[in-house]
Structure formats: C-alpha cells, structure tokens
Backbone as CSV, one residue per row, in Angstrom:
resi,resn,N_x,N_y,N_z,CA_x,CA_y,CA_z,C_x,C_y,C_z
1,MET,46.932,24.425,33.457,45.578,24.497,32.956,44.847,23.187,33.194
2,PHE,45.522,22.072,33.026,44.910,20.769,33.220,44.425,20.594,34.655
3,PHE,45.280,20.943,35.632,44.916,20.752,37.029,43.782,21.681,37.450
4,THR,43.731,22.871,36.875,42.627,23.787,37.140,41.319,23.199,36.633
5,THR,41.357,22.629,35.450,40.161,22.009,34.883,39.716,20.816,35.716
6,VAL,40.662,19.998,36.145,40.328,18.838,36.974,39.751,19.294,38.312
7,ALA,40.327,20.347,38.904,39.811,20.867,40.171,38.386,21.396,40.006
8,LEU,38.141,22.107,38.925,36.804,22.633,38.665,35.805,21.497,38.441
9,LEU,36.184,20.512,37.665,35.308,19.366,37.441,35.086,18.572,38.733
10,GLY,36.105,18.489,39.549,35.972,17.817,40.840,34.977,18.519,41.744
11,TRP,35.028,19.852,41.773,34.076,20.629,42.570,32.652,20.434,42.058
12,VAL,32.472,20.514,40.753,31.141,20.334,40.174,30.635,18.921,40.460
13,ALA,31.506,17.937,40.307,31.107,16.548,40.584,30.712,16.400,42.042
14,TRP,31.513,16.977,42.944,31.214,16.890,44.376,29.874,17.552,44.677
15,ALA,29.645,18.725,44.109,28.389,19.439,44.348,27.193,18.663,43.795
16,LEU,27.320,18.130,42.589,26.204,17.404,41.990,25.923,16.091,42.711
17,VAL,26.971,15.376,43.061,26.785,14.126,43.802,26.203,14.427,45.180
18,THR,26.692,15.467,45.820,26.168,15.865,47.121,24.699,16.248,47.021
19,PHE,24.323,16.939,45.951,22.923,17.292,45.746,22.067,16.040,45.615
20,GLU,22.520,15.107,44.802,21.742,13.882,44.599,21.602,13.081,45.892
21,VAL,22.697,12.948,46.621,22.655,12.200,47.874,21.805,12.935,48.908
22,GLY,22.029,14.222,49.049,21.345,14.991,50.083,19.899,15.306,49.780
23,TYR,19.576,15.524,48.527,18.219,15.921,48.158,17.330,14.726,47.839
24,ARG,17.908,13.707,47.229,17.080,12.570,46.810,17.161,11.371,47.758
25,LEU,18.345,11.081,48.298,18.496,9.897,49.140,18.307,10.164,50.628
26,MET,18.733,11.345,51.106,18.702,11.623,52.540,17.999,12.944,52.869
27,PRO,16.870,13.257,52.252,16.236,14.539,52.569,15.515,14.498,53.912
28,GLN,15.352,15.674,54.484,14.484,15.825,55.643,13.178,16.421,55.135
29,PRO,12.117,16.382,55.917,10.831,16.889,55.421,10.882,18.335,54.928
30,GLN,11.707,19.170,55.516,11.772,20.581,55.140,12.800,20.866,54.033
31,THR,13.424,19.851,53.486,14.452,20.043,52.463,13.837,20.557,51.170
32,ARG,14.240,21.767,50.793,13.840,22.385,49.533,15.088,23.040,48.954
33,ALA,15.539,22.546,47.827,16.760,23.098,47.239,16.778,22.810,45.753
34,ASP,17.680,23.503,45.060,17.922,23.202,43.655,19.430,23.154,43.445
35,VAL,19.817,22.703,42.284,21.245,22.536,41.992,21.972,23.880,42.079
36,GLY,21.360,24.935,41.567,21.994,26.258,41.598,22.303,26.724,43.000
37,GLU,21.381,26.494,43.922,21.607,26.897,45.309,22.784,26.141,45.910
38,LEU,22.845,24.851,45.647,23.952,24.063,46.182,25.278,24.429,45.515
39,LEU,25.260,24.725,44.226,26.493,25.160,43.551,27.001,26.478,44.127
40,ARG,26.093,27.399,44.416,26.514,28.685,44.996,27.128,28.496,46.374
41,THR,26.449,27.743,47.232,26.961,27.596,48.597,28.251,26.783,48.643
42,THR,28.335,25.727,47.829,29.567,24.935,47.835,30.708,25.680,47.148
43,GLY,30.379,26.497,46.160,31.407,27.331,45.534,32.015,28.287,46.539
44,PHE,31.162,28.880,47.357,31.651,29.766,48.406,32.476,28.984,49.436
45,ALA,32.068,27.751,49.707,32.782,26.932,50.685,34.175,26.542,50.210
46,THR,34.408,26.543,48.902,35.735,26.187,48.388,36.678,27.382,48.292
47,THR,36.202,28.552,48.641,37.025,29.759,48.572,38.340,29.662,49.358
48,PRO,38.371,29.021,50.539,39.662,28.913,51.239,40.754,28.243,50.407
49,GLY,40.391,27.523,49.368,41.387,26.909,48.488,42.278,27.926,47.798
50,LEU,41.829,29.177,47.740,42.668,30.226,47.148,43.968,30.428,47.935
51,PHE,43.938,30.114,49.224,45.140,30.255,50.044,46.212,29.229,49.672
52,ARG,45.859,28.265,48.865,46.839,27.252,48.464,47.966,27.836,47.635
53,VAL,47.782,29.035,47.145,48.862,29.694,46.413,50.086,29.878,47.319
54,PHE,49.860,29.963,48.632,50.975,30.104,49.570,51.736,28.793,49.752
55,GLY,51.227,27.721,49.194,51.911,26.443,49.257,53.172,26.390,48.421
56,VAL,53.411,27.405,47.598,54.637,27.427,46.794,55.850,27.801,47.631
57,MET,55.623,28.347,48.816,56.747,28.703,49.681,57.392,27.424,50.210
58,PRO,58.718,27.368,50.243,59.400,26.161,50.717,58.964,25.784,52.135
59,GLY,58.613,24.533,52.305,58.213,24.027,53.609,56.766,24.307,53.991
60,ALA,56.042,25.044,53.184,54.662,25.414,53.532,53.620,24.594,52.787
61,THR,54.049,23.781,51.850,53.090,23.080,50.996,52.123,22.217,51.792
62,TRP,52.624,21.286,52.575,51.740,20.380,53.300,50.912,21.090,54.364
63,PRO,51.487,21.986,55.173,50.642,22.684,56.150,49.535,23.518,55.493
64,VAL,49.858,24.203,54.405,48.858,25.031,53.737,47.770,24.161,53.126
65,PHE,48.154,23.108,52.436,47.158,22.242,51.816,46.315,21.527,52.872
66,GLY,46.929,21.102,53.958,46.172,20.445,55.027,45.175,21.380,55.688
67,ALA,45.634,22.582,56.021,44.750,23.553,56.678,43.601,23.971,55.772
68,THR,43.891,24.222,54.504,42.816,24.638,53.600,41.845,23.490,53.317
69,ALA,42.340,22.266,53.279,41.446,21.120,53.048,40.458,20.980,54.206
70,ILE,40.938,21.092,55.425,40.057,21.002,56.598,39.071,22.169,56.612
71,TRP,39.570,23.374,56.335,38.726,24.567,56.310,37.619,24.411,55.262
72,MET,37.973,23.938,54.087,36.987,23.768,53.012,35.978,22.670,53.364
73,LEU,36.414,21.605,54.015,35.500,20.538,54.389,34.485,21.025,55.427
74,VAL,34.953,21.776,56.416,34.046,22.337,57.423,33.067,23.312,56.762
75,ALA,33.573,24.165,55.875,32.702,25.115,55.169,31.700,24.380,54.285
76,MET,32.108,23.269,53.713,31.206,22.485,52.868,30.070,21.893,53.695
77,VAL,30.372,21.398,54.878,29.327,20.848,55.749,28.315,21.935,56.097
78,ILE,28.803,23.117,56.435,27.908,24.228,56.758,27.087,24.623,55.533
79,ALA,27.714,24.660,54.370,27.009,25.024,53.137,25.907,24.028,52.813
80,VAL,26.213,22.747,52.951,25.214,21.710,52.662,24.079,21.771,53.675
81,ARG,24.423,21.984,54.916,23.375,22.076,55.947,22.417,23.225,55.651
82,GLN,22.959,24.349,55.232,22.109,25.501,54.946,21.347,25.348,53.634
83,ALA,22.022,24.887,52.596,21.381,24.785,51.278,20.272,23.738,51.255
84,LEU,20.451,22.642,51.982,19.458,21.574,51.982,18.494,21.680,53.164
85,ASP,18.582,22.777,53.908,17.674,23.049,55.033,17.668,21.933,56.066
86,TYR,18.835,21.378,56.352,18.936,20.335,57.356,18.902,20.943,58.750
87,THR,18.357,20.202,59.701,18.418,20.614,61.099,19.530,19.861,61.827
88,SER,20.086,18.859,61.177,21.108,18.010,61.778,22.451,18.200,61.079
89,THR,23.451,18.577,61.845,24.800,18.687,61.288,25.347,17.304,60.952
90,ALA,24.976,16.303,61.727,25.449,14.938,61.456,24.985,14.470,60.077
91,ARG,23.771,14.807,59.697,23.270,14.431,58.376,24.079,15.152,57.294
92,ALA,24.398,16.411,57.505,25.198,17.168,56.541,26.603,16.581,56.423
93,ILE,27.167,16.141,57.539,28.491,15.509,57.518,28.440,14.209,56.716
94,ALA,27.404,13.412,56.933,27.274,12.145,56.202,27.123,12.393,54.705
95,VAL,26.313,13.366,54.336,26.111,13.686,52.920,27.416,14.175,52.298
96,CYS,28.133,15.056,52.997,29.409,15.574,52.472,30.452,14.469,52.343
97,ALA,30.528,13.603,53.319,31.520,12.525,53.269,31.240,11.584,52.098
98,LEU,30.001,11.200,51.946,29.654,10.316,50.838,29.870,11.011,49.497
99,GLY,29.446,12.259,49.397,29.663,13.019,48.167,31.135,13.205,47.857
100,TRP,31.943,13.429,48.897,33.381,13.639,48.720,34.039,12.372,48.183
101,VAL,33.692,11.226,48.761,34.273,9.956,48.305,33.900,9.685,46.851
102,LEU,32.633,9.873,46.512,32.201,9.641,45.137,32.834,10.640,44.167
103,ALA,32.963,11.903,44.575,33.586,12.907,43.705,35.067,12.608,43.480
104,ILE,35.761,12.139,44.507,37.172,11.770,44.343,37.287,10.618,43.350
105,ALA,36.391,9.651,43.457,36.409,8.526,42.515,36.187,9.015,41.090
106,ILE,35.247,9.934,40.912,34.989,10.498,39.578,36.213,11.254,39.075
107,SER,36.849,12.031,39.961,38.038,12.792,39.565,39.188,11.873,39.167
108,ILE,39.357,10.789,39.894,40.425,9.839,39.569,40.167,9.210,38.205
109,VAL,38.934,8.818,37.968,38.597,8.222,36.673,38.839,9.223,35.549
110,LEU,38.397,10.470,35.739,38.626,11.491,34.713,40.120,11.735,34.500
111,GLY,40.869,11.760,35.599,42.312,11.951,35.478,42.988,10.815,34.721
112,LEU,42.547,9.607,34.973,43.128,8.461,34.276,42.735,8.449,32.791
113,LEU,41.515,8.859,32.506,41.060,8.850,31.123,41.642,9.996,30.292
114,PHE,41.695,11.186,30.875,42.062,12.368,30.099,43.380,13.011,30.519
115,GLY,44.042,12.467,31.523,45.284,13.053,32.008,46.452,12.789,31.094
116,PRO,47.531,13.528,31.327,48.721,13.306,30.511,49.330,11.932,30.805
117,THR,49.885,11.341,29.807,50.520,10.034,29.987,51.948,10.223,30.471
118,VAL,52.359,9.327,31.332,53.716,9.359,31.873,54.473,8.198,31.256
119,SER,55.590,8.515,30.584,56.332,7.420,29.955,57.636,7.166,30.649
C-alpha cells in the first residue's frame, strides 16, 4: 500500500511540475491547457506501468521495468506535446525531463519523510 501511494503521489507531482514548467516557464504562443487536461493525458501515458506486474516472474524484473519505463517516458513526451499544444517534440522532451527530475526529487523527499524506518 505504501509503494502504491508513493507511486501515485510521484505521478501527480510529475504531472503538476510538468504543467508548471511547460505552461508557465516554457509555453509556446498557442499553448492552452489546464491541470485536468495534463493529468488525463499523463495518466494515460503511465498505463504501460501496469505491465510491471510481470516483473514478479524470475529473471524478468529488470527487463520489464526497463521496457515499461522507456515506454512510459515516450508516452509522456507525446502526452505533454499534445496537452500543451506544442509544435516541437524537443520542447516536450525538455519539459518532461525537467519535470521528471523534479518529481523524483519530491518523491525521494516524501519517501524519506514518511517512509518506513529501517533499523
């Protein structure tokens, strides 16, 4: 339950940070979006993560997690490009990369603050 909550918070953090970076810091003239639109498209982009259930098979953990991570990142770039009405894929890649780094930092901080203690 803890890891599910952290994953959900990580997705929301990534989407919100991506919205702020893409909509406020790096918009194009035609950029028109709201948080709900970006949450819907990025939520759909994270769907390949459902295949991670196959990572429980012996020897499949790293290949499954690696493949789904790449698939989700590519889907996220496409989602951001469409949701923020970008004409440049490079701009969408930059926004996703920056949002991803900031969201990971937020997730790590949340994990350290609220995660189980290891003794």
